[in-house]
N, C-alpha and C positions, 0 to 999 in steps of 0.2 A: 186466352191461350193461343185459339186458333186465327186469332187477330196479329197477335202478334208474330206469329207464325209466317203470316201473309207479308208481313211489311218487311222482314227479313229478306224472305225470298226475293220479292219484289227489287229490294235494294239490292241484294247479291247478282238477280239477273241483271239488271241498271248494269250496276259496275261492270259483268263480264261483256256484254256487247259494248260499252263506251270505250274500255280499254283496249279493245279489239279496235274499234274503228280508231281510235288515237295511233295505235303502232302503227296501220296500216297508214296513216298520211302524216306519221312523225309530229305529230302533237304532242305537247303535255298531257298527260292523263288527266291532271288538274282541271284543265279546263274543258273538259270531257263531264266531270264528274259534276262540274258546276252545271254545265249546260241542261245534265240528266237532273237534277236535284230542281230546276227552274221547271221542268219539263213536268216532273210527276208532281210537284209538289202544291199546298192546298191553294195558290194562286192562277195556278194554268190548268191542267190534267185534273188534278184535285184526286191524283190515285194512292197518296199517302196525306193524311189529313195531318196536322201539327201534333207531332208525337213527343212526348215527354221523356220516352224512353230512348229512342234517338236521338235527342239533342241532349242526354247524359251521357251515352256511348260514344257521342259525337265527343263531347269534352274530352275524352279519353283520347283522340286523334290529337288534337291541342297539347293535350300532355306528354305524350307520344315525340311531336314534332320539335317541342321546347327539350326533350330530352336529347333529342337527335343533335341541335343545336349543342348544348353541352357539350357533348361526346367530341363534338368536331372543336369545339374551341379549344386554340393553342395558344398560350402564353407567348411560345416564341415565335409564331406567325405575327401576332399584333405586334412584337418586339419591332420587329424586322420592318413592317411596312407602319411605324406608328404614325409618319408624318402623313401620309395617306387615311390613315383609317381615323385619327384625331385630329387631324387638321383639316382635311376637304370633305370627310365623312360627317364631322361633327357641325360643320359650316351647311353642309347640304341640308341634313336634316334639321337643323335651327332654323335657315332661311325658309325652308317649305312648310315647316311647322309655325311661324311668325306671320308669313303672307295668308296663310289658312284660316287662322285665328282673328286676322284682321278681318279677311271677307269675313268671316263667319259672325263678326260681332256689327259688321255693315248689313247684314241682312236678319237682325235680329236675334239670334244663336246668345246665349249664355257662354260664357269664356269654357266652361268646362265642356260642354259641345265642340266649341273651336279646338279645346286643348285634342280631343278625341280625335277629331276631322281631321287634323294637322299631321297627328301621328298615323293614322292610318292611310294618308295621303303621301305623306313622305318616304312612305315603302315604297320598295321594287322587289321583282319577282327575282329573288334568286334561280329559282329552278330554269326559267325562261333566258336569263340573260346568261348564264353559265352554259347551257345547252347550245345557244347560239353562237359563244364566244369559241367555243371547243371545235362546232361543225365548221365555223371559219378562220382556226387555225388562229384564234388571235387570242386567248388567253396569257399569253407572256408579251403581246404587242402594247406599248406604254400605254393606250386607251383602254386596254385590257385589264392592266395590272390598274390604274386608278379605277376601273368599275368593280374589281371586286374588291379594292381597299373600301371604297364609298359602301356596297353593300357587306361587309362586315360590322360596321359601324352601325349600319343599320338594325343590322342583327343584335349588338349591345343594346341599341336604343330600347328595344321594344322591352330589356328585362324592366327598367324602371317606369315604362307605360303601364305596364302589366301590373305595378304597385299604385300607381297614382290613379288609375281609372276608376277601379273598385271603392278606392278610398274618397274618391269624389262623391262618389254615386250613396254613400253612405253618410257623406259629411252632413250632419243636421243643425249644425252651428258654425262655427268660423272653419271653412275651407283647409286654410292655413295651418290652426291647429291642428286638423284632421290629417294634412301632409305630414305635419313634423311628427306625429305620434305612428303614421305607417312608416317612416325613415328610421325611426326609434327601432320598430320593430324588424325591420330587414336587416338593419345596423347587426341587433343581439343574436337575429337568426343566420347571420353572415359569420361572424365569429363563433358560434355555437357549432355549427354544421362543419365551417373550413378550418375548423380546430379539431374537432374529435371523429369528424368524420371519416377522413384517411385514417386513425388510429385503430377505427372500429372496419372501416369496409377492408381493408386492403387483407389483415387475418381472416374476414370471414368468407370472402374469396377465394384463399388460398385453401381454408377447409374445404369447401364447396368443388373448388377444382380437383381435388384429390379426391373426389368419389366418382372421378369419369364419368358423369353421367349428363347428358347435355339438357336432360329434363328436368334435373335439378339445377342446372347453371340458369337455365331460363328461367325456373322459380325463383331464384335466387335473384336475378335483375329485376324480375317484376316486382318482387318484395321491396325490393333497396328503392326502386324508382316511385312507385306508388304511394311506399310509406314516407318518404320526406316528404312525395306532394302533400299526402294528409297532414305532417307535422306542420308545412309552411299552412296550409288552410284550417288548421286548429289558432295558429298566430294571428288569424284574420290577413293572410297572406291569398295568392290565388295558389292553383293545384298548376298551372304551369310552370310558376317561378319556380316551385319546390324540383318538379322533374327536370328544369336548367341545372340547377344545382346538384341534383344526384348526376347528370350527366357531365358535368364539369369535375365531381370528385372520381367519378369511375375513369375518365380520359388521364387523371393522373396515374393511373395503376397500368400495372402489364395486360391486365384484359380489355383493353380499350376496343382493340379491332375483332375479337372475338365476341362482345356485346352487340357490336354495330353490326354486324351479320345476324345473329341471334334474334337483336328485335328486330330486323327489316321486317318479316312476314304484318307481326302484329304491327307496325308504324304504318304501312302503306296500307293495309287494311284499312284502320283506324281513321286515317286519314284523309280517306277515300269517303267515307262516312261523314266525317267532317265536313269535307268541300261539296257533298250532295245537300247535306242538312242549308249550308250555307245559301247555295241557288234555291231550296225550298223556302227562304225566307224572302228570295226578291217576289214582288209586286208587280208584274206586267204594268196593271192599270194604274198603277200609283206611278210606275216609271213615266209611262204613257202622258198622263199627266203634268209630269215635271220633266217632260222631254229637254226643252229651252237650258232647265239650270243643270241636267244629266250632259247635253251636250258642251256646256261652260265648263262643266267639272273635266268633260274628257281629255277638252280642247287644253286645260291648265296642264293636265297630265304627260298630254303627247306633245303640248308646245313650250306651257307655260315652265314646266319642272325640266323640261330640255337644257331649254333656255339661261334658267339658273343654275344646272350643273355645269353649262358649258362655260358661262360666264365664270361660276368659281374657279374651276381648272383653269382656264385661262389668267385669273389673278394668282393661282398658283404656280405660275411662269411656263405652263406648257403653250405647245405649237396654236391657233387656231384649229388645225384640223383634228389633231388630239382632243380640244377642248369640245369640238362638234361632237366627233366619233363616240366620248365618252358619255355626253348629253344623250343622243339617241339611245346611247344602250341602254339608259336607267330611265327612258322616256315611257312608264307605265306604272302602275300600282301591283302590289304584291301579296303574296300568301300572307303574311304577317298584318297586312291591311283589313283582311277578313277576321283576322283572329280579333285585332283591336275594336272592329265596328261590334263584334258581337258581346263584346263584352262591354262596351259603353252602353249598348243598345240592353242589355241584360242589367247592367246596374243603374239605366234610367236616367242617365243623363243627354244621352242623345236620342232627339225624336225621332218618331218613325220616317216620317217625310225626309229628314237627311239621311240617314241610314240607306232608305232605298235609294237617293240619289250617289250616293258614293258607293254602295255596292255595284249598280250599272256603270258607273263610271269605270269603277276599276277591274269591271269584266271587260268592257269593251277593249279598255288600254290593254290588258292582258292578250286579247284575241289579236287587236293590232300590232303587237311588238313586233311576232317573228318577222311580219311582212315589212314593219319600217326599218329594222334591224338588217332585213337583205338590201335593203335599198339605202345604205349608208354611204358608200362609197358615191353613189350616183348627189345623193345631198351634197357632202363634202365639196366635190367637184364645182357643184351648180353655185354654192354661195362663197367660196373659200377659196377667192382666187393665189391667194400666197400660197396654198397647201402644194398646188400645182409646183410653185417654184421651188419649195423644200425639198420636193421630192424629186423634181428635176436636178437639184445640186446631190442629192444622194446617190441617184442613178448616174450622175456624171462622176462623180468620186469612185463610187464601185465599179465606175467602165476604166477610170483612169487606170486603178489597182490593177485590173484583167489585161490593159491594152497588150502589154509585151506577153503573157499568158498563152501559150496554146497546146495542143495536145494533153488538155489536164483532164482532172476529173471533176464535175459538178458534186458536190454533197446538199441535199436538200434535208437543212437539221443538221444541229453541230450539239446534240446534248450526250449521254454517255455513249450509245452507239457508234454517234457520227464520227466522236473525238478517237474513239479505240480503232476504228476502221483507219482513220485518217494518218493515225500514226501507224499501221500497218502496211497502208498503200506508199507513204512517205519512206521507210522500210527500202521497200524495191522500189525508190527513187522517180515515183510516179507523182507529178504533181497535183495539188487539189486546191480546189476553192470552196470553202463553205459559205451556205448563206441560212440565216438562223432570226427568229423574230423575238428572241429574250435579248433586252438590250444591256443587263447588267451582264448577262456570260458574253454577248458579242465585244464589249467594253473589254474586258477581263481578258478572252482571249488575243482579241488582237493587240492589248497591251503586252502580252508573252509574245509578240512577233508571229504568230499563226495568222495563216490565209482565212480569213473570216470575215462577214460584212454584214450590217442589218439589213435584211430583205426578205421580202414574201415569194418564196420561191413560183406561187400558183401564179403570179402576173408577167406577162410577157416580154414587157420591157424590162424587169429585173433579172430574167433569163436570159437576154439577151448581152443586158450590159456585164453577167458574169462571163460572159464569151461562150454563148452557146453554141456559136457558129463556128468556133474554133475547138470546141469541146470534144472529148474523148469520149467519155463517157457521161451517164448522169445518174445518181443513187440518190433515192429516197430512202433515207435512214430511219424516219420515225413512221409510226404506225397508225394511219390517218387516211382511211380510202376517199372519202371526197377530196379532199388536198391532194393524193396524188394521181387521181383521175383528173384532176384540172390541170398539173404537170404536164401528163402524157398528153392532153388535147394539145399542149403547144407545142412540146416537143415533136411532137409528131406534124405538126403543120410545118415546122420551122426545120426541122433536122430527123425526116422520118429514116437516115441510114442511121441514126445515135444509138449506142445499145443503152438502155434502160434496165436498170433492175431497182425492185420496189421492196420493201419490207412490209409486214403485215403479220398479223396475230396466228390466225388461226387459215383453214382452208376455204372460208367461206367465203370471200372476195376475189380468191385467184382467177376464176373465169374472169370476170370484169375484169380485171386489171390486166389480164394478158391480152383480153379481145379489144382493149383500149391500145395497148402496142408498148407495154411492159414484156423485154425480152425474157425475165427471169422473175419472179413472184417467193422471195425466201419467207415462210411460213416458222414464226419463233416455237410452236408445237411440235411441230416436224422436226427441226432439230432438238427440241428437247426429247424429245422420244428415242433418235437416235443416239443421244449420248447415254441416254438410260438405259436403252437396250447392250450398249457397248461396255458398260460397267459392268451390267449384271451378270454376261456373257464372260466377262473375265474373271467374276468371282465364281460363276459357276463349273470353270475349268476350260472352257474354250480357248484354244490357243489365239495366240495375238492375231497371226496372218489371216486365219479366218475370221476374227471377228472385225480388222480391215477391209476384209473382203466381202463380207456381209454389207458393213455399212458403205461401201464404194457402190455395189450393186444397188441398197436402196436408194442410195443419192442418185444414181445415175437414171432409175427408175422414174423417180422424182423432177429431178432437175436434167432439163434435155441440153441445158449449157454444158453439164458435166461431161456431156460425150466429144466436147473442143473446146477449144478457147479461140478471143480473139489475140490475134500476135500483138505485143508489144514491143518498144525499142530495149527493156532490158532482157527480151526474151532470146541469148545469145548464145546458150549451152547447145551440143550438138543435138541431145536429146531432145530438147525443147526444139530443136530446129526441125527434127525428123517428123513430130507427132504431127497428128492430126489437128487444123487449127480451124476455126471460123471465120469468115471473110464476107463481109457485104459488099453487092456490086449493085451500084444504084444505074439504072437502066432509064437516058434520054430519049428526045425523038429520032435520033440517029442512031439508036442501036440494033444490032443486027438482028437480035432476037425479038424485036419487038413484034406482035402479030403474031408470032409461033409458038404452038404449042411446046411443053417442055420435054416431049418424047420425040420432036424433031430434033432437037440439040445432041442426042446421045449422050448425055451429060453422065448417066449410072454406068453406062459400058466404060466409061475414062477411070471411074472409079470416084465421083464426085455424087455426094446425096445433096438434096435440096432441102436444107435442112427447114426453112422457114421466107414465106414470100409475106412483103407488107405491100397493101395497097390503099394509099392514102390512111387514113385510120383503121385499117383492117388489118389483121393478121391472120395469116393460113399457114397452118403449122403443117410441116409435113406434104408439100401439095401432090395432087396426083399428076399422072403423065400428060394428063388429056389437058391441063390449067394451060390457057392461052396467055400469054407475057402482054405488056401493057407499059407504055411510057410512062414514068414515074415509078414503075416498082420499084421496091428493092428486094432483091436476091439474096439471101444469106445463106451460104456454101458450105459443107463441112470434105475437107478431104487435105493429103498432105501440102506439102507448099509446092511442091512442081506440078501437081495436078490441078491446084487452084488458078496457077498464074495460066494454063491452058484453060480451065473454065473460062475464065474472065475473058481472055480474049474471043473465046468464041462466044459467047453474049454480047460484047460489045462489037468486033469487027468480024464476028461470021468465020475465023479462022480454024 
């Protein structure tokens, strides 16, 4: 009892430490779990020996991994991406498996071991790839869609491998006969579960949901998942396959999203234990003895696998640049590779040495993957000369479209928010030009006559081609702080006087974005709260004029630009002309105010407020009177139109 408690405490302490470190260094927690397993396992420090209880507990982690995969299974998504998934995806998995099986046979391994190794090495890391593509805003880029399509097929390919590998391990006679029997079993199991499952599950979940108990709902999810897994186990199939089928069945009900949220704590905890036990299986001494073979397999994952995927992508008609980017994104092993290796080793078809080599190579490739993906553009520019030509052609076309456009607003992102904003601006006769990375969206919008082009707004040359030097303002319409910071860096170098508005989800990144040069940051949570408050006050009987005043005061306190506005060509009414407005004044080396403190200019006495001082990439809100102005500064003033004209003359010519 005490020994079991010590094991659990050690695992929990290691998990807390590693997740904390991984969060700090922005690495997937999975890699940290693997490294901890290596360190505390029987082949390194030996803090935990080979524990059957821990291994059995970790097997439930695989069950929940496959359950999550089934829960995310979408027939509509597969149908929409069928060419990529079943065409390019199947070609990648089959090619990699065939190549690895051939190499395994050359090294004297049986074909069953080659099949297991091929399946494990054909997988890529969904967690790493999706995270990196999202951070780089490349999910909707052409190569991002290709990578996601291949990952979808890899996830599907795990299912038959989960059936075949244990069957091959139990094969006492003809392996083909065993595989045939396994196929019959899976067909029968699928027919029974997929036909009777929905008829039973939907009423069961309705009944449980009426109880309005979170505990009861979670218990029911666990019962269904583990019950179907047990049923497939009794049929001679794996627990993981049953979990996948359970996820598929629940995904067809209206309780899918609730289930996904409820099982997340269990799934993440048990998956962490699974990856720790994977690390515990790694014998560093065995890896050292087979270091050359490990490096060869590692090279295959980083170079050979990337080359195979790039070649297949090119064969499917994509440009060389897209092909190489797709190959680099998927040039690593993945989570399901560990699952298949553990299953193959447990089934007895994979020799211990081969397992150690594959484990080490996959782990190294996953550690290298984030750094390799970060260097994608450098690699493409180095080896694909035609990619430069293609990008130059696109930029030329973009520049040609915007050549006659000036005083326009550049929209970075043309999703729902961007399109709604574009319509409102166009109603006010304000010209817009949008950039987006979703080729299908751009194609549809451009065909409808919208001013939108395919382009990465974080790149200087794309923004310049979109008319950054002639633009009236720039708005980042999507919520992604790293991308917005890159855009702000470019804008503040090229157009320090350009008003920039950035969208974000909550208040966490507002100061970072403002410090980087955003004139205003719109937080969705803030706006949602204001709308909730306005409706609540009206329902509670607060007069409408008082509600509007409260909302206006809250916005003015939160958004500095509500206290003024940058005048546009459409601000023609007498009321608009008389209102205080914002105005940017750029100081060159000849400006009279250069070298003088603000106090000497007496702007406050004129009724002019200095709202912001932008100096290089730094923003100073409401600077003090002792602030000395420098060449290159952009001074944002707030006052009526007549006072603004006087203040600008004083700043520039000293009048």
